[in-house]
C-alpha positions as CSV (number, residue, x, y, z in Angstrom):
1,X,6.3,-9.4,-14.4
2,X,2.7,-10.6,-14.5
3,X,0.4,-9.0,-17.1
4,X,-3.3,-8.9,-16.4
5,X,-6.3,-7.5,-18.1
6,X,-9.3,-5.6,-16.7
7,X,-12.3,-7.0,-18.6
8,X,-16.0,-7.1,-17.6
9,X,-15.2,-5.8,-14.1
10,X,-12.7,-8.6,-13.5
11,X,-8.9,-8.5,-13.3
12,X,-7.7,-11.7,-15.0
13,X,-4.4,-13.2,-16.1
14,X,-3.5,-16.3,-18.1
15,X,-1.7,-19.0,-16.2
16,X,2.1,-18.8,-16.5
17,X,5.1,-19.2,-14.3
18,X,4.8,-15.9,-12.6
19,X,1.0,-16.4,-12.0
20,X,1.6,-19.9,-10.5
21,X,4.3,-18.5,-8.2
22,X,1.9,-15.9,-7.0
23,X,-0.9,-18.4,-6.6
24,X,1.3,-20.4,-4.2
25,X,1.7,-17.3,-2.1
26,X,-2.1,-16.7,-1.9
27,X,-2.6,-14.2,-4.7
28,X,-5.5,-14.7,-7.1
29,X,-8.0,-17.5,-7.5
30,X,-7.9,-20.0,-10.3
31,X,-11.0,-20.1,-12.5
32,X,-10.5,-23.6,-14.0
33,X,-13.6,-23.3,-16.2
34,X,-11.9,-20.6,-18.3
35,X,-8.3,-21.3,-17.5
36,X,-7.6,-17.9,-16.0
37,X,-6.6,-16.5,-12.6
38,X,-8.8,-13.8,-11.2
39,X,-7.5,-11.1,-8.8
40,X,-9.6,-9.1,-6.4
41,X,-9.4,-5.3,-6.8
42,X,-7.3,-4.7,-3.6
43,X,-5.1,-7.6,-4.6
44,X,-4.5,-6.2,-8.0
45,X,-3.8,-2.7,-6.7
46,X,-1.3,-4.1,-4.2
47,X,0.5,-6.1,-6.9
48,X,0.7,-3.1,-9.2
49,X,2.0,-0.9,-6.4
50,X,4.7,-3.4,-5.5
51,X,5.7,-3.8,-9.1
52,X,4.7,-7.4,-9.6
53,X,1.8,-6.8,-12.0
54,X,0.9,-4.7,-15.0
55,X,-2.8,-4.2,-15.7
56,X,-4.2,-3.3,-19.1
57,X,-7.6,-2.1,-20.0
58,X,-9.8,-4.0,-22.6
59,X,-8.5,-1.5,-25.2
60,X,-4.8,-2.4,-24.3
61,X,-3.9,0.8,-22.4
62,X,-1.7,0.1,-19.4
63,X,-3.3,1.3,-16.2
64,X,-0.8,2.6,-13.6
65,X,-1.7,2.5,-9.9
66,X,-3.6,5.9,-10.0
67,X,-5.5,5.1,-13.2
68,X,-6.4,1.6,-12.0
69,X,-7.5,3.1,-8.6
70,X,-9.7,5.6,-10.4
71,X,-11.2,2.9,-12.7
72,X,-11.9,0.6,-9.8
73,X,-13.4,3.4,-7.7
74,X,-16.2,3.6,-10.3
75,X,-16.9,-0.1,-9.7
76,X,-16.5,-0.1,-5.9
77,X,-16.9,3.0,-3.8
78,X,-15.0,1.4,-0.9
79,X,-11.9,0.3,-2.9
80,X,-9.6,2.7,-1.1
81,X,-10.6,1.6,2.4
82,X,-10.4,-2.0,1.3
83,X,-7.0,-1.5,-0.3
84,X,-5.5,0.2,2.7
85,X,-6.6,-2.7,5.0
86,X,-5.4,-5.3,2.4
87,X,-2.0,-3.7,2.0
88,X,-1.5,-3.4,5.8
89,X,-2.3,-7.1,6.3
90,X,-0.1,-8.2,3.5
91,X,2.8,-6.0,4.8
92,X,2.3,-7.9,8.1
93,X,2.8,-11.2,6.2
94,X,-0.8,-12.4,6.3
95,X,-2.4,-14.1,3.3
96,X,-5.6,-12.2,2.6
97,X,-8.5,-13.6,0.4
98,X,-12.0,-12.3,-0.4
99,X,-14.4,-12.6,2.5
100,X,-18.1,-13.7,2.5
101,X,-19.7,-10.4,1.5
102,X,-19.0,-6.6,1.1
103,X,-19.0,-6.0,4.8
104,X,-17.0,-9.0,6.0
105,X,-14.6,-8.2,3.2
106,X,-11.6,-10.4,3.9
107,X,-10.7,-13.9,5.1
108,X,-7.2,-13.8,6.7
109,X,-5.0,-16.8,7.2
110,X,-2.5,-17.3,10.1
111,X,1.1,-16.6,9.0
112,X,2.5,-19.7,7.4
113,X,-0.8,-21.6,7.4
114,X,-2.2,-20.7,4.0
115,X,-3.1,-23.9,2.1
116,X,-2.8,-26.0,5.3
117,X,-5.6,-24.6,7.4
118,X,-8.7,-22.6,6.7
119,X,-8.7,-18.8,7.4
120,X,-8.8,-17.9,11.0
121,X,-10.2,-14.4,10.8
122,X,-13.0,-12.5,9.0
123,X,-12.1,-8.8,8.7
124,X,-14.7,-6.0,8.5
125,X,-13.1,-2.8,7.4
126,X,-14.7,0.5,8.3
127,X,-13.7,4.1,8.1
128,X,-13.1,6.1,11.3
129,X,-16.2,7.9,12.4
130,X,-18.6,5.6,10.7
131,X,-21.4,4.5,13.1
132,X,-22.0,0.7,13.3
133,X,-25.2,-0.4,15.0
134,X,-25.2,-3.1,17.7
135,X,-27.5,-5.1,15.5
136,X,-24.9,-5.0,12.7
137,X,-22.1,-6.1,15.1
138,X,-24.2,-9.0,16.3
139,X,-24.9,-9.9,12.7
140,X,-21.2,-9.9,11.9
141,X,-20.4,-11.9,15.0
142,X,-23.1,-14.5,14.2
143,X,-21.7,-14.9,10.7
144,X,-18.2,-15.3,12.0
145,X,-19.3,-17.8,14.6
146,X,-21.2,-19.9,12.0
147,X,-18.0,-20.0,9.9
148,X,-15.8,-20.8,12.9
149,X,-13.8,-17.6,12.4
150,X,-12.8,-14.8,14.7
151,X,-14.2,-11.3,13.8
152,X,-11.7,-8.5,13.4
153,X,-12.8,-4.9,12.8
154,X,-10.3,-2.9,10.9
155,X,-10.7,0.8,11.4
156,X,-9.0,3.0,8.8
157,X,-8.3,6.5,10.3
158,X,-7.9,9.8,8.4
159,X,-4.1,9.2,8.0
160,X,-4.8,5.8,6.3
161,X,-3.5,3.9,9.3
162,X,-5.3,0.8,10.4
163,X,-6.3,-0.1,13.9
164,X,-7.6,-3.7,14.5
165,X,-10.1,-4.7,17.1
166,X,-11.1,-8.3,17.8
167,X,-14.8,-8.7,18.6
168,X,-16.4,-11.5,20.4
169,X,-19.6,-12.4,22.2
170,X,-19.3,-12.8,25.9
171,X,-22.0,-14.8,27.8
172,X,-22.3,-13.5,31.3
173,X,-25.4,-15.5,32.3
174,X,-23.4,-18.0,34.4
175,X,-21.0,-15.6,36.0
């Protein structure tokens, strides 16, 4: 089982057989400057929940799923929302990587295409009932278009179920 450490708001692990195996499946990002693999918060929670990772604090205390979640919640108020979306996408066999910012949270690769093609989707997770302005949607769509990605809005409902909506710009001037 992979052992990682939460240090300076980063979850990192030394490169070993298990880490290399997970890297090939799209988990973690190698930081070659320091020789470590860095995991995003939702990624680490998922690996802990599925029994593939153990996370230790800087003091050496093992953080189970609930302790890790509580610790990460202090660093990122949206961790639960992001984790629910990350877990749902992983359970649907997508490779999920960090997105371009806190709103366009994830880049998602087509099934079986990780490492061969760039990500196809940018995913913006939101909680059910949260208002999103038209201007914000246009901003997200513009960012996705510039990056040649499709925008997907992931709405997390009160039962922690995720509903996905593809968003696109439609030009009706020539209709």
